[in-house]
VOGU-3710 file (C-alpha; in Angstrom, 3 decimals, decimal comma):
1> vtvgksqaly> 67,093/-56,989/-187,136  69,335/-57,217/-184,119  72,395/-59,529/-183,819  74,179/-60,258/-180,570  77,914/-60,479/-180,024  79,564/-62,624/-182,724  83,036/-63,921/-183,305  84,913/-65,397/-186,276  88,210/-67,306/-186,245  90,188/-68,485/-189,233
11> ssvtrrgrdk> 93,467/-70,496/-189,314  95,604/-71,825/-192,123  98,477/-74,287/-191,679  100,755/-75,434/-194,539  102,454/-78,772/-194,203  104,275/-80,638/-196,969  102,815/-78,343/-199,600  99,243/-78,809/-198,449  97,048/-76,187/-196,798  94,821/-77,077/-193,914
21> nsglltigav> 92,228/-74,359/-193,405  89,808/-74,100/-190,493  87,146/-71,638/-189,592  84,914/-71,016/-186,598  81,947/-68,615/-186,623  79,892/-67,908/-183,514  76,798/-65,863/-183,899  74,959/-64,304/-180,982  71,221/-64,050/-180,510  69,539/-62,922/-183,728
31> avdipqhpva> 66,133/-61,312/-183,506  64,063/-60,429/-186,566  60,910/-58,356/-186,002  58,428/-57,588/-188,801  55,854/-55,359/-187,100  53,990/-54,457/-190,327  51,159/-56,755/-191,162  50,792/-58,112/-194,776  48,557/-55,308/-196,033  51,175/-52,692/-195,131
41> lhgmmtrgsk> 54,021/-54,795/-196,500  52,097/-55,301/-199,758  51,690/-51,555/-200,159  55,425/-50,978/-199,521  56,398/-53,658/-202,041  54,058/-52,221/-204,654  55,445/-48,700/-204,274  59,027/-49,771/-204,109  59,091/-52,353/-206,875  58,371/-49,832/-209,568
51> qlsstlqelr> 61,442/-47,723/-208,763  63,631/-50,765/-208,150  62,535/-52,389/-211,406  63,331/-49,298/-213,460  66,751/-48,994/-211,837  67,537/-52,638/-212,619  66,432/-52,214/-216,258  68,735/-49,217/-216,617  71,673/-51,228/-215,284  70,710/-54,132/-217,609
61> vtrtssrmsr> 70,742/-51,842/-220,707  74,046/-50,424/-219,731  75,548/-53,893/-219,262  74,250/-55,131/-222,640  75,531/-52,083/-224,532  79,027/-52,403/-223,046  79,105/-56,094/-223,847  78,202/-55,300/-227,482  80,857/-52,662/-227,709  83,521/-55,120/-226,436
71> gttvddvdsa> 82,352/-57,731/-228,984  82,704/-55,162/-231,862  86,294/-54,322/-230,819  87,364/-57,959/-230,821  85,934/-58,505/-234,315  87,932/-55,513/-235,607  91,182/-56,848/-234,234  90,583/-60,286/-235,705  89,834/-58,856/-239,116  93,064/-56,716/-239,232
81> pqqspgqtqt> 95,494/-59,488/-240,363  93,214/-60,394/-243,267  93,920/-57,020/-244,858  97,666/-57,729/-245,405  98,307/-60,809/-247,512  102,038/-60,707/-246,924  101,648/-61,513/-243,253  99,287/-64,423/-243,880  101,884/-66,152/-246,103  104,548/-66,089/-243,416
91> aaapepprhq> 102,294/-67,470/-240,641  103,206/-71,141/-240,107  100,212/-72,128/-238,097  97,268/-70,359/-236,397  97,844/-69,446/-232,840  95,992/-71,793/-230,499  93,146/-70,338/-228,517  94,359/-68,628/-225,304  92,050/-70,694/-223,045  93,819/-73,925/-224,174
101> liepnlllqp> 97,151/-72,679/-222,875  95,924/-72,428/-219,263  96,897/-75,468/-217,250  94,291/-77,025/-215,082  96,404/-76,426/-211,964  96,227/-72,698/-212,529  92,488/-72,551/-212,616  90,576/-71,251/-209,599  90,016/-74,115/-207,195  87,343/-74,088/-204,512
111> lvmqfsvvlq> 88,630/-73,371/-201,064  88,828/-76,495/-198,901  88,145/-75,606/-195,315  86,757/-77,300/-192,285  84,162/-75,019/-190,672  82,067/-74,836/-187,616  79,131/-72,471/-187,135  77,207/-71,942/-183,861  74,051/-69,906/-183,746  73,010/-69,019/-180,209
121> slsitaallp> 69,347/-68,336/-181,114  67,178/-67,088/-183,894  63,813/-65,467/-183,268  61,537/-64,370/-186,115  58,471/-62,371/-184,998  55,910/-61,308/-187,601  52,482/-59,711/-187,529  50,376/-62,101/-189,523  47,325/-59,900/-188,935  46,901/-56,527/-187,180
131> slqaqykmdq> 45,766/-58,463/-184,040  47,669/-61,731/-184,521  51,370/-62,169/-183,960  53,427/-65,286/-184,654  56,926/-66,163/-183,507  59,292/-68,864/-184,667  62,308/-69,474/-182,339  65,201/-71,906/-182,477  68,054/-72,313/-179,972  71,663/-73,555/-180,176
141> vtstgvtgsk> 71,931/-74,368/-183,836  75,255/-75,911/-184,790  76,737/-76,805/-188,122  80,025/-78,537/-188,957  81,547/-79,644/-192,296  84,074/-79,119/-195,012  83,945/-77,143/-198,212  85,429/-77,944/-201,631  84,638/-80,393/-204,429  83,744/-83,013/-201,824
151> akfiidlphh> 81,745/-80,737/-199,567  79,749/-82,100/-196,697  78,076/-80,611/-193,664  75,925/-81,464/-190,636  73,230/-79,291/-189,055  71,788/-79,899/-185,604  68,577/-78,151/-184,445  67,775/-79,472/-180,938  65,060/-76,944/-179,888  62,645/-74,877/-181,914
161> slsfstkvqv> 59,068/-73,816/-181,434  56,183/-71,896/-183,057  53,907/-69,684/-180,957  50,963/-67,363/-181,629  49,599/-64,520/-179,482  46,625/-62,169/-179,954  46,146/-58,594/-178,955  42,376/-59,050/-178,756  40,822/-59,297/-175,319  39,648/-62,935/-174,912
171> teanlpseas> 36,193/-63,129/-173,295  35,817/-66,917/-173,313  37,295/-68,529/-170,146  38,600/-71,692/-171,910  40,364/-69,882/-174,756  43,993/-68,807/-174,089  45,399/-65,644/-175,575  48,654/-67,548/-176,462  49,396/-70,840/-178,013  52,703/-72,652/-178,495
181> ielpkvhvsa> 53,781/-75,751/-180,329  57,067/-77,491/-179,542  58,512/-78,847/-182,806  60,697/-81,985/-182,953  64,469/-81,785/-183,152  66,069/-81,935/-186,543  69,400/-83,423/-187,686  70,510/-82,870/-191,296  73,567/-84,318/-192,963  74,446/-83,600/-196,651
191> eyvldgvqps> 77,309/-84,068/-199,025  78,222/-83,335/-202,630  78,945/-86,608/-204,335  81,077/-86,699/-207,482  79,988/-88,703/-210,498  81,323/-92,263/-210,482  81,567/-92,580/-206,703  79,628/-95,731/-205,614  77,214/-95,128/-202,770  77,627/-97,244/-199,648
201> egpffgqegv> 74,005/-98,146/-199,083  73,670/-100,773/-201,836  70,698/-100,687/-204,175  69,172/-97,324/-204,805  66,400/-96,851/-202,172  66,265/-100,644/-201,828  65,012/-101,023/-205,408  66,575/-103,192/-208,051  66,668/-102,309/-211,760  67,027/-98,605/-211,306
211> vlrhgnyisa> 68,731/-96,610/-214,095  70,402/-93,483/-212,706  71,375/-90,248/-214,522  75,094/-89,513/-214,675  76,536/-86,452/-212,996  77,445/-84,978/-209,629  74,583/-84,824/-207,184  73,647/-83,594/-203,687  72,775/-86,280/-201,155  70,982/-85,113/-198,003
221> vadigtfehs> 69,377/-86,961/-195,073  67,085/-85,201/-192,573  66,225/-86,965/-189,268  63,227/-85,501/-187,402  62,416/-86,447/-183,878  59,136/-87,400/-182,258  56,034/-85,189/-182,625  53,191/-85,612/-180,109  50,045/-83,578/-179,915  46,621/-83,950/-178,243
231> lttdllnhlv> 43,270/-82,716/-179,690  40,185/-82,002/-177,647  36,562/-81,047/-178,447  37,459/-77,444/-177,494  39,338/-77,227/-180,828  36,150/-76,428/-182,662  35,423/-73,613/-180,198  38,830/-72,247/-180,967  37,993/-72,224/-184,683  34,817/-70,196/-184,027
241> fvqkvfmkev> 36,891/-67,690/-182,046  39,412/-67,479/-184,874  36,721/-66,877/-187,464  34,991/-64,292/-185,288  38,089/-62,243/-184,522  40,393/-62,686/-187,473  38,247/-63,336/-190,537  37,648/-59,619/-191,338  41,373/-59,026/-191,149  42,086/-62,093/-193,331
251> nevvqkvygg> 39,573/-60,759/-195,903  41,321/-57,397/-195,951  44,663/-59,166/-196,637  43,164/-61,311/-199,400  41,369/-58,483/-201,062  44,487/-56,292/-201,009  46,806/-59,012/-202,391  44,448/-60,461/-205,037  42,306/-57,532/-206,048  44,606/-54,572/-205,533
261> ekpvplwfed> 47,700/-53,343/-207,370  50,402/-55,970/-207,815  54,199/-55,408/-207,553  56,094/-54,928/-210,816  58,448/-57,834/-211,763  62,049/-56,901/-210,928  63,616/-58,853/-213,802  62,426/-59,946/-217,201  63,637/-63,243/-218,623  65,505/-63,414/-221,919
271> sddssnsstv> 67,577/-66,055/-223,683  70,391/-65,892/-221,176  68,106/-66,193/-218,223  66,253/-69,084/-219,765  69,519/-70,963/-220,315  70,599/-70,279/-216,739  67,226/-71,561/-215,410  67,559/-74,758/-217,443  70,978/-75,286/-215,928  69,538/-74,909/-212,424
281> kqilftlvir> 66,829/-77,480/-213,150  69,485/-80,047/-214,011  70,907/-80,095/-210,449  70,670/-83,691/-209,358  69,709/-84,539/-205,741  68,764/-87,431/-203,465  66,799/-86,456/-200,384  65,805/-88,719/-197,484  63,513/-87,538/-194,687  63,028/-89,698/-191,630
291> ikriqltatt> 60,551/-88,897/-188,895  61,048/-90,898/-185,728  57,396/-90,999/-184,634  54,154/-89,088/-184,849  51,410/-89,390/-182,239  48,104/-87,558/-182,416  45,441/-88,235/-179,734  41,844/-86,983/-179,892  40,221/-87,062/-176,475  36,829/-86,472/-175,005
301> ptncavrlet> 35,733/-85,131/-171,514  35,128/-88,764/-170,429  38,744/-89,730/-171,329  37,730/-91,813/-174,350  40,402/-91,405/-177,036  41,287/-92,143/-180,581  45,042/-92,279/-181,149  46,954/-92,283/-184,440  50,574/-93,365/-183,986  53,200/-94,023/-186,565
311> gavdfqlsnr> 56,510/-95,755/-186,389  59,531/-94,487/-188,404  58,307/-92,492/-191,407  60,632/-92,533/-194,410  60,273/-90,188/-197,390  62,775/-90,598/-200,241  62,897/-88,212/-203,222  65,357/-88,071/-206,144  65,485/-86,762/-209,722  68,339/-89,047/-210,629
321> vqnvsgatqp> 66,095/-91,972/-211,676  65,947/-92,142/-215,438  63,427/-94,963/-215,953  60,657/-93,666/-213,774  57,116/-93,974/-215,127  56,026/-90,961/-217,187  59,613/-90,047/-218,102  58,694/-90,024/-221,821  56,279/-87,114/-221,350  57,275/-83,592/-222,473
331> naalkifgka> 57,940/-82,472/-218,855  60,175/-85,490/-218,161  62,892/-83,252/-216,760  60,663/-82,492/-213,810  59,909/-86,120/-213,013  60,863/-87,086/-209,455  61,026/-90,617/-208,089  59,396/-90,782/-204,676  59,026/-93,498/-202,099  57,334/-93,366/-198,685
341> qvdvnlslgq> 57,116/-95,995/-196,028  55,267/-95,754/-192,739  53,985/-98,034/-189,994  50,495/-96,864/-188,997  48,489/-97,845/-185,893  44,959/-96,307/-185,463  43,418/-97,339/-182,140  40,337/-96,633/-179,986  40,523/-96,854/-176,233  40,412/-95,235/-172,796
351> lirnvlfeea> 42,938/-92,945/-171,072  43,575/-94,024/-167,509  45,350/-91,553/-165,184  47,780/-92,675/-162,502  46,167/-92,211/-159,099  49,448/-92,189/-157,179  51,444/-89,958/-159,543  49,269/-87,289/-161,091  52,151/-85,832/-163,092  52,692/-89,119/-164,861
361> epefqqfaff> 51,461/-89,588/-168,412  48,005/-91,358/-168,601  48,088/-94,891/-169,812  46,224/-95,845/-172,926  43,980/-98,858/-172,672  42,948/-99,913/-176,155  39,840/-101,832/-177,278  40,257/-101,794/-181,132  43,046/-101,130/-183,528  44,058/-101,087/-187,176
371> ktrivlrnaf> 47,684/-101,348/-187,945  49,666/-101,925/-191,125  52,760/-100,859/-193,048  52,117/-98,580/-195,996  54,609/-98,372/-198,868  54,009/-95,902/-201,733  56,299/-95,227/-204,677  56,438/-94,400/-208,381  56,553/-97,392/-210,746  59,413/-97,946/-213,180
381> qgemvgsgse> 58,992/-98,131/-216,990  57,710/-101,535/-217,983  56,715/-102,503/-214,440  53,003/-102,203/-215,138  51,571/-104,838/-217,352  49,017/-103,405/-219,810  48,671/-101,359/-222,913  48,687/-97,563/-222,730  50,436/-97,284/-219,324  54,050/-97,150/-220,554
391> dkevvlitlk> 54,194/-93,354/-220,742  51,761/-92,498/-217,937  52,218/-91,755/-214,276  51,929/-94,960/-212,258  51,770/-95,101/-208,459  52,189/-98,363/-206,548  50,580/-98,623/-203,027  51,292/-101,649/-200,812  49,670/-102,539/-197,532  51,763/-105,101/-195,707
401> rpliyiqpma> 49,953/-107,284/-193,112  47,044/-104,999/-192,264  45,443/-106,204/-188,957  42,048/-105,173/-187,685  41,111/-106,051/-184,071  37,707/-105,095/-182,509  36,635/-106,003/-178,983  32,858/-106,002/-178,256  33,120/-103,035/-175,906  34,930/-101,020/-178,583
411> vdkailvwln> 31,543/-100,327/-180,224  30,302/-98,573/-177,036  33,503/-96,454/-176,822  33,203/-95,528/-180,490  29,611/-94,344/-179,969  30,729/-92,183/-176,976  33,494/-90,602/-179,003  31,152/-89,932/-181,936  28,513/-88,345/-179,702  31,028/-86,079/-177,993
421> yknayeywte> 32,442/-84,740/-181,261  28,956/-84,643/-182,850  27,686/-82,426/-179,977  30,771/-80,240/-180,296  30,319/-79,937/-184,047  26,596/-78,971/-183,580  27,620/-76,335/-180,998  30,256/-75,095/-183,435  27,735/-74,827/-186,296  25,291/-72,961/-183,984
431> qrsslnkevl> 27,990/-70,476/-182,946  29,011/-69,978/-186,548  25,503/-69,236/-187,650  25,080/-66,624/-184,871  28,055/-64,639/-186,128  27,214/-61,252/-187,468  26,685/-60,672/-191,164  29,953/-58,737/-191,611  32,043/-61,782/-190,493  30,057/-64,196/-192,701
441> tatqqvfekv> 30,410/-61,911/-195,737  34,178/-61,690/-195,133  34,424/-65,457/-194,863  32,584/-65,944/-198,134  34,782/-63,395/-199,928  37,958/-65,140/-198,701  36,836/-68,537/-200,155  35,823/-66,831/-203,426  39,393/-65,535/-203,874  41,092/-68,865/-203,159
451> pfeklstphl> 41,907/-70,542/-206,513  40,367/-73,970/-205,835  39,802/-74,526/-209,545  43,515/-74,931/-210,141  43,399/-78,230/-208,148  40,751/-79,799/-210,300  41,322/-83,356/-211,679  41,700/-82,391/-215,398  45,081/-80,820/-214,586  46,317/-84,082/-213,084
461> gtlflqltve> 46,083/-85,995/-216,388  45,887/-89,789/-216,465  46,971/-91,543/-213,266  47,316/-95,265/-212,853  47,089/-96,702/-209,329  47,812/-100,220/-208,174  46,979/-101,289/-204,613  48,429/-104,496/-203,229  47,323/-105,907/-199,893  49,446/-108,717/-198,370
471> dmgicvplnp> 48,354/-111,012/-195,545  45,242/-109,202/-194,243  43,586/-110,300/-190,958  40,508/-109,372/-189,009  39,858/-110,601/-185,467  36,631/-110,114/-183,426  36,790/-111,777/-179,983  33,585/-113,392/-178,833  34,298/-112,605/-175,141  35,904/-109,552/-173,635
481> lppqttwgvg> 39,585/-109,814/-172,795  41,517/-108,343/-169,799  42,528/-104,723/-170,487  46,046/-104,078/-171,661  47,666/-100,625/-171,192  50,908/-101,069/-173,082  50,751/-100,768/-176,841  52,536/-99,302/-179,778  53,555/-99,805/-183,386  56,484/-102,056/-182,632
491> rqlfaesesc> 55,101/-103,738/-179,423  52,700/-106,621/-178,920  49,148/-106,035/-177,854  48,667/-109,096/-175,658  50,915/-111,481/-173,778  51,891/-114,580/-175,692  50,024/-116,853/-173,310  46,688/-115,174/-173,764  44,153/-116,659/-176,173  40,470/-116,219/-176,836
501> aavvvtlest> 37,565/-117,477/-178,892  37,177/-115,215/-181,909  35,845/-114,843/-185,412  38,925/-114,603/-187,695  38,917/-113,484/-191,339  42,156/-113,756/-193,348  43,064/-112,814/-196,925  46,393/-113,894/-198,388  46,716/-111,302/-201,136  44,704/-108,703/-202,970
511> sisacssgsl> 45,553/-106,598/-206,060  43,432/-103,743/-207,240  44,296/-101,619/-210,342  42,613/-98,321/-211,162  42,886/-95,754/-213,884  41,756/-92,158/-213,174  41,212/-89,784/-216,095  37,990/-87,904/-215,464  36,298/-91,179/-214,654  37,536/-94,162/-212,625
521> vskgrfsslc> 38,022/-97,677/-214,093  39,260/-100,527/-211,797  39,658/-104,251/-211,541  40,656/-106,433/-208,629  41,830/-109,913/-207,677  41,457/-111,684/-204,331  43,053/-114,957/-203,305  42,739/-117,298/-200,285  39,852/-115,683/-198,468  39,054/-117,562/-195,224
531> lrfaddfets> 36,394/-117,095/-192,508  36,638/-119,285/-189,431  35,652/-119,560/-185,712  38,686/-120,202/-183,588  38,265/-121,477/-180,067  41,794/-120,810/-178,954  43,222/-117,888/-180,983  46,301/-115,895/-180,041  46,554/-112,383/-181,457  50,313/-112,309/-180,925
541> lddwkp> 50,890/-114,821/-183,711  52,895/-113,629/-186,664  50,573/-115,513/-189,006  46,801/-115,364/-188,538  46,033/-117,734/-191,400  44,857/-121,312/-190,493
//
């Protein structure tokens, strides 16, 4: 570990009996290098944990014996006055406990200080395998805030990336020896909210009828920027290369970790540790994660593309909700209320490159799309109507205004995309089958060690699902329309003046309830289903119903 030039500055000013503390910490470039691969690290941990565990146990026994000796001394002192009756007659009243004489102002108060931390860069390099190295790097991380009973802070991470490099000589021409992924910027703001302080956002997560637990809690909001990535048919070839080169090393790591000698636990739990762990579990929190946009594009050599784009993605988690479904179960203390909302647009189209400006991003001309808003959250107690669901886990899924649009030429584009990826998959399967027996055996041993059985459905218990679809629409134009190259989750697909003859299917509302407990039982309800042929239909309308 190497740390560059760092500086710290602290100032304290007293005005009118109040202290104003400020601190500034500047940390230079930090580089962490872990050259040992996991097999070597596992051996080091196994050898060192035995000695470290025995040392900790010796310290633990010494601490316990000294605590017992202090307790015996206190008992002897307390019993001494009982042996002289004369003194007990003269005592007017028992002396109050010493801890009651301490005034609250004299107790240790947390230091209130405004702070600012600047980290120039942090680089973590680790050898995932003997021939594979990974590096995570972030630049110019800043944090500002204040400590104390009303602590709050802000963290800004503008640039960070994850890269991989291999020491193996790459023979394939289209496979690079290095790969890097630029991660979106992150902005985190958090504060410690005291019990009784009313939040400023109104209803809890926009939900009415929520019963919250009392107590101080941590409120944090993480804003994540835009993430864009493009996938090609060469991805399957990369997977073959990864399996060919790294699978034997992965198998060595798995066999060593799962089948070899395991590290000794450093600490054994007792009654004190269990009480401390229960206290930690009671920490209340409210976490909000917002992702600005995610865009994944799968392309073919003929520039046909399938694009998945989301709008703002909101994840909300909290353990402060007391009336969440399933709270009456034995593990109710672990119940977390969750809510997710995302605008989704899945489209099929063609990438058109700019002839005049080659460096410009290619425009996406779409021929079919499916877009909707998905809302998923836990149900509250009593929200589901039906017997037996009061103490079970209930998940509510809502699709708001799902729209499906398919142009006639979209079928041809879909067939081209399917054929390209089908051919790439067949080539990938052929290359995998031609791998030598040693690689295939290592692959099989890796999957045998992975504990897939822990994810089986019996461990999930009984789960109730309710799917609600609001204002669904399907449009199939009878004639091809002029191409449009501008699109997006929050933008219109066609100009308001354009209309076409189309087959339109609308459904006002749908409700499907399902219960999963080993087997699946479901029931559904559909209302206001309409199929019509429209001579002059505009896809830009907010309401597709007749």
